[in-house]
N, C-alpha and C positions, 0 to 999 in steps of 0.2 A: 815221475818225470813226464806225465801225460802232456802237460802244457808245453814243456820244452820240445817234446817230439812233434807235437802238432805245429809248433812254430817252425821247426826245422823242415817239416814236410811242406809247409806253405812257402817258406823262403826259397827252397830249392825249386819248387814248382814255378814260382814267379820268375826266377832267373832263367830256367830252361836253356842253359848254355849247351852248345853243340859239342860233339866229341873233339877232344884234344884242345879245346879252348874253354874248359870248364873251370877257369881260374877262381872266380868268386865262389862258386859252389864248393869246390875243394877246400877253399879257405874257411868257409862256414863250418865244415865238419872238423877241420884241423883245429880251429879255435875252440870248438866244443870239447875236443879230446884233450888238448893241452890244459884248458881251464880245469878239467876234471882229473888231472894228474897223470895223463899219458905222456910218454917221452916220444918225440919224433925221431925215429931211426933214420928216415930219409924223406926228402921232398924232391920231386923230380925223379922219382925212382925209375930205374931201367930206361933212362934217356927220354922219359915222358914227363913234361913239366907239370902236368896236373895229376900225376900219380903220387902216392905216398905210402909209407908204412909207419905205424905207431905201435908202441908196446907198453905193457905194464907188467911188473913182476920179473921173476927170473926162474931159471931151472925148468924142470919137467913136472907135469906134462905141458906141452905147448899147444894152445888152441887158437885158431885164427877165425876172424869174422871179416867178411868181405862187404864193402859198401860201393855203390855205384851212384852216379849223379849227372850223367850226360843226357841231354834231350834230343829230340828229333826235329828235322827241318819240316816246315810246311804244316805243322800241327798246332799253331797258335790258336788258342781257344779259351773263351771265358768259362768259368766253372758253372755253367748253366746247361740245361738239358735240351738245348737247341743249338744248331751250328751258328756260332757267334764269334767273329774275330775279336782278339784281345783289344781292349780299349787303349792300351799303351802301344799298340801296333806291332808288338813282338810277334814274329811269324813262326818261331819255334815253340815246341811244347813237349810236355812229358807224357807222350802217348804210350810209352812202355812202363811208365810208373817208376822211373829211377829215383824220383823224389821220395817215393815210399821205400825203396830199397835203401836209400841213404839214411832216412830217418829211422827205419826199423832196425837196420844193422847198427847204427849208432846207439839206439836205445838198448839193444842187447849187450853191446860192449860196455856201456856205462853201468848197466845193472850188474854185469859180471864183475867189473872192477870194484864196485862198491861192496859187493858180497865177498870178494877175495880179501879186501882190506879189513872188513869187519870181522870175518871169520878166520883171518890169518891163513888163508888157503895158499899153498905153495903152487908155483907154476908160472908160466908166461902166457899172457894174453896179447895177441897181436891183431891189429886192425889194418886191413889192406884197402887203400884208396884206389879202387880199380877203375881208372878212367877209360873213356872211349869204348865201352862195351858194344855200342851200336856200330862201330866201324872196325878198328884194328886192335881190339881188346888188349888193354894193358896187362891183363893176367897172363897172356901168352908170353910177353916179354919178361914179366916177373918170373914165370916158370922156367924160362930159358936161363935166367940168372940164378936159379936154385933157391928162390926166396920162400918156397913152400916145403922144401925138403926136410926141414927140422921140425915140422908140425906133426902133432899126433892126430889132429883132425882139423877140418876147416868147415865153416858154416856160411850159408848164403840164403837168399830169399828172392821171390819174384811175384809180382801181381799176376792175377789170372781170374778166371771165371768160377773157380772153386777155391776152397781151403783144403789143403792136403799136404802130406809129406812130399817132397820133391823126389819121389822114388820112380825115376824114369831114365831111359837112355835118350841121348840126343846125338845127332849125326856129327861125324867129323866133316871138316870142310877145308878146301884149298881155294885161295883167292888169287886170280891171275890177271895180269895186264898183258894183252897181246898187241904188240905194235908192228904194223907193216909200213915199210918205207919204199916208195916208188920213185918216179921221176915226172916232173911236171912237163906239160906241153899244151898247146892250144887244142882243145878237144874237137874243134870244128876244122881248123885249117891243117893241122899236122898231128893227129892223135898217135900216129905210128912212132913219133919221136918220144912219146911218154910211156910210162909203165904205171898202171893205176894201183895204188895201195888199197883203194876201196874195193876193186875187183877181188883182190886177195882176201880182204875181210869178208866180202860176201861169199866167196868160195869156202872160206873157213867156217862161216855160220852154217852153210849147207853140210859141210863135213861133220860138224857137231850134231846136226839133226840126224844124219844117217848113222852116226856112231851110237846114238841113243838106243836104236833097235837092239843092239848087241850088248848093252849093259844089263847088269842084274837089276831086278825090280827095286832094290834098295837104293839105287843110284839116282842122283839128280844133277843135271847141268842146266844152268840158266845164265843169260848174258844180256848186256846192253852195248850199243855202240856209243862210245864216248867221243869219238872223232870220226867224221865221215866226209871230210872235205869242206871247202868254203864257197865254191862256186861251180855250177854245173858245166861251165865252158872251160874249166881248167882241169886237166887230168890230175887226179888226186895224188899228192905226194905222200901224205901221211894219213893213216887210219888207225883207229884203236878200238879194241873191244875189251870190256871188263867181264870176266867170266868166273863163276863159282862152280866148283865140283863138290858134291856131297856124297857120303856113303856111310855104311855102318861103322867103319873104323879107318884109321889112317893108312893101313896097308891097301885097302880097296881104293881110297882116294888117291894115293900115290900112283897106283897102276893106271887109273884113268887120267891123271894129270900128265903122265908120260905120253899117253895116247894123244891127248890134246896138243902137246908140243909137236908130236910127229905130224899131226894134221896141219898145224901152222907152217911147219917147214915144207910140207908138200905143196901147200897153197902158194907159198912164196916161190917155189920152183916153177909151178905151173904158170905164174903170172910174171916171172922174171923180176920179182921184188925181193926185199929182205924182210925177215921176220925175227922178232925178239919176244921171248916169253919170260915174264918176270912173275914168279910166285912171291907176292909181296906180303902175304899173311896166310895163316892156316890155324885150325883149331882141332883138337882131339874130340872124339866122342865123349859123352859124359858117362862116367861109371856111377851107378847108384850104390847104396850101402844099406842092406836090409836091417842089421842090428840098430843102426842109428835111425832109420826110417820108422821102425816099430816103436822105438823109445820116444821119439818126438811125437808120434801119433798119440801115445799115452798122455803126454803133456798137453797136447792140443785138445784132447778130449776133456781133461780136467779144467783147462782154461776156458773152454767153450767158445762158440762162435759169437761175434758181436751181435747185439740186439739192435735192429734197425727201426728207426722211427717211421711213422707213416709218410712223412715228407721224403725220407730217403728212399723208401720203396716206390713212391710215385716218381721220383727222379729216375730210378733204375728202369721203371716201366716205360717212361718216355724215351729213354735211350734204346730200349728194345724195339719200340714202335718205329723209331727212326731208321732201323736197319731191317724192318719187315719181319721181326720175330714176335712170337706171342708175348704179351706183357705179363710175365710171371714174377718179375722182381728178383731180388737177391735170393740165393739158395739158403736153405735152412739145414743143410746136411754137411757134416764133415766127412770127407771121402778118405777111407783107410788106404794104406799102401797096397798096391797090387801084389799078389803072390809072385808073379813074374813081371818084372818092371817092363812096361811097354816102351817101344821105340818110337820116337817122333821125328819129324823131318827137319826141324829147325836145328840151329847150332848155337853154342855158347862158349865163350872163353873159359867158363868154369870147368869145361872138360879137361883143359890142360892142368888145372889144379887137381882134379880128381885122379889123374895119373901120377901124382906126386905125394898125395896124402889122402886118407879116408875123408870123403866129402859128403855133406848132406845139407839140405835146405828145406824150405817150406814154400808152397804156393799159398798165397793169401788172396781171398776174393776182394777185388776192388771194382769189378764190372759185372753186370748180370750176364747170364748165359745168352749166347747169340751175338754178343758184342765182342769185337776183337781188340787186342792191343794194336798200337800203331794207327790209331784212329782218333778223330776229334772226340768221339764218345768217351774213349779211355782217358784222354787228356782232361776232359771235364770232370770225370769221376775222381781222378787222382788229385784234383785241386780242391776237393771239398771233403765232407766228413766221411764219405766212403773210403777215401784214401787214408784219412787219419786213423780210422778204426782198424784198418788192415795193418798199418805200420805198428800200432800198439800191440795187436795180436801177434805179429811176427816177432817183435822185440821180446815179448813174454815167452814165446815158444822157443826161440833160439837161446835165450838166456837160461831157460830151464834145462834144455839139452846140454848147454855149456857147463852148468853146475854138475851134471852127472859125469860129463867127460873129465872134469877136473878131479872128481872124487871116487869114481867107480872104475877101478882097474879092470874088472871083468868086462865092462862095456867097451872100454878102450881096446882090450885084447880081441874081443869079438869083432869090433869094427875093423881092426887091422887084419884079422884073418879073412874077413869077407873081401876086403880090398885086395889082398894078395891073391885070393882065389880068382877074382874077376880079372885082375891084371895078368895073371899067369906068368909066363916067361918074358913077356914084353918088357923091354927096357926103354924108359921114356926118352924120346928124341924130339927136340923142338921142331915144329913144322916150319919155323922161320929159316930162310936161307941165310948163310953167313953174311951176305952183303947187306942184309936189312938190319942196320944198327939202331934204327928208330922207325916209327910208323911213317909210311909214305905221305900221309896227310900233313905231317909237320913240314915236309919239304914244300908242299903246296902252299901252306900258310906263309912260310918264309919267303917264297918267291912271288906271292900274291897271285897264284894261279887259281882264281875263284872258280872257273869252270871245272877244273879237275877236282877241286875240293868238293864242289857240289856233287860230283859223281861219287866220291868216297862217302858222302853222307846220304846216299840214296837208300830208299827203303829196301830191306832185306826180303827178297821174294819168298824165302822159305819159312820165315818166322811164324806168320799167321797160319800157314798151312799146317805146321807142326802142332800148334796149339789147338787148332780145329780137330786134328787127329786125336789128340788127348781127350777132347770133349766127347768124341765118338765112343772112345773106350768107356768113359764114365756113364754115358747114356745107356750103353749096352748092358751095364751092370745094374740099371734101374735106379741110379743114384739121383 
């Protein structure tokens, strides 16, 4: 399927549709699945138009494969090793490599389906079209609806600067919109008649800053102003802050989130304004799984790393030079899973899947060490042969593990035991509040609120930091 997967990788890269509006990208994958014998269980899954679930087979075991396909704003880039805007003037790009995730996950699913059909393998294979990973992750809504509950295991992948099992923990996160409402007045003639929502927001930001001193070292809070008034001579009636709270698990995040709400209420009282705090999304921390990590590492070792041409290595070195790093090129080492899964600072909606079923994935190298995702360098690499080779390696690795999960009862039992041990007594509870029937961004799309939608599509400040933290672990091991 090499040519088919490369074509899918390139087609998704060219479309580079943003979260919640990836209609054509989702359709490409849906068409490939239905053409190859998958049944569409749902399209527009969990009230998200660009999400879907497809299946093949019936009965147990039930194994899932997740695909993603949304791009990022502001990362439109030609597939060349110098910063070059796209010739078609598209300003979005696959800086996180979701075109590779879409193609690699699709390849694994198609290979597993063919193998099940040819070998008369019993069981159910499901493919989850996980839209909007970059913003309000569809997987969180799918998890709330129980769509992963009947799986025996679920598989995923992500581009990175290494190739390795995805054996790490990632942070839980809570996403909040803090709205302050005051009263307008002429700021010069009669400011006493007004009450400034901006003053409340500024006081709130200071409150968050002083709160940080008393948080545990694992916690992160970061925010942006999404509305701070329209004119300096008008007392600001409405102000808004978007804030993210991260920590090692949902319990820690929930405690800090309550503190954030108290700060907002206190600032409203201090400025005689009104405060409203909406937790519009959240994600669990990611649970690793040692038995599946060790098994997929065996397969990755047998499959081997891609062989890079001289031209590809030169491409990679130019990317490294562009970020001021030594031009060492692509890695030649497959990194084994850590004995103790490291914790990184970024977050993913795969975390909510991992609290409902044993979950494992692969990192596949698409960019050279020193280059980060969510950059033009990553967009360029994901649009050429470095992305192609990563998608194919991921497809082979996930399909190989999938074959074992369908046929090796001992592996399934070990994966389940590891999952139960890590989860402990915790019973999954969706981080989504009941009033969130669908992502907030869909309301912005429906109402034409372009400014608000732009803020929802903003860069995730913790993602690159978390990946950089993982790189430090790897370098410390001399890999």
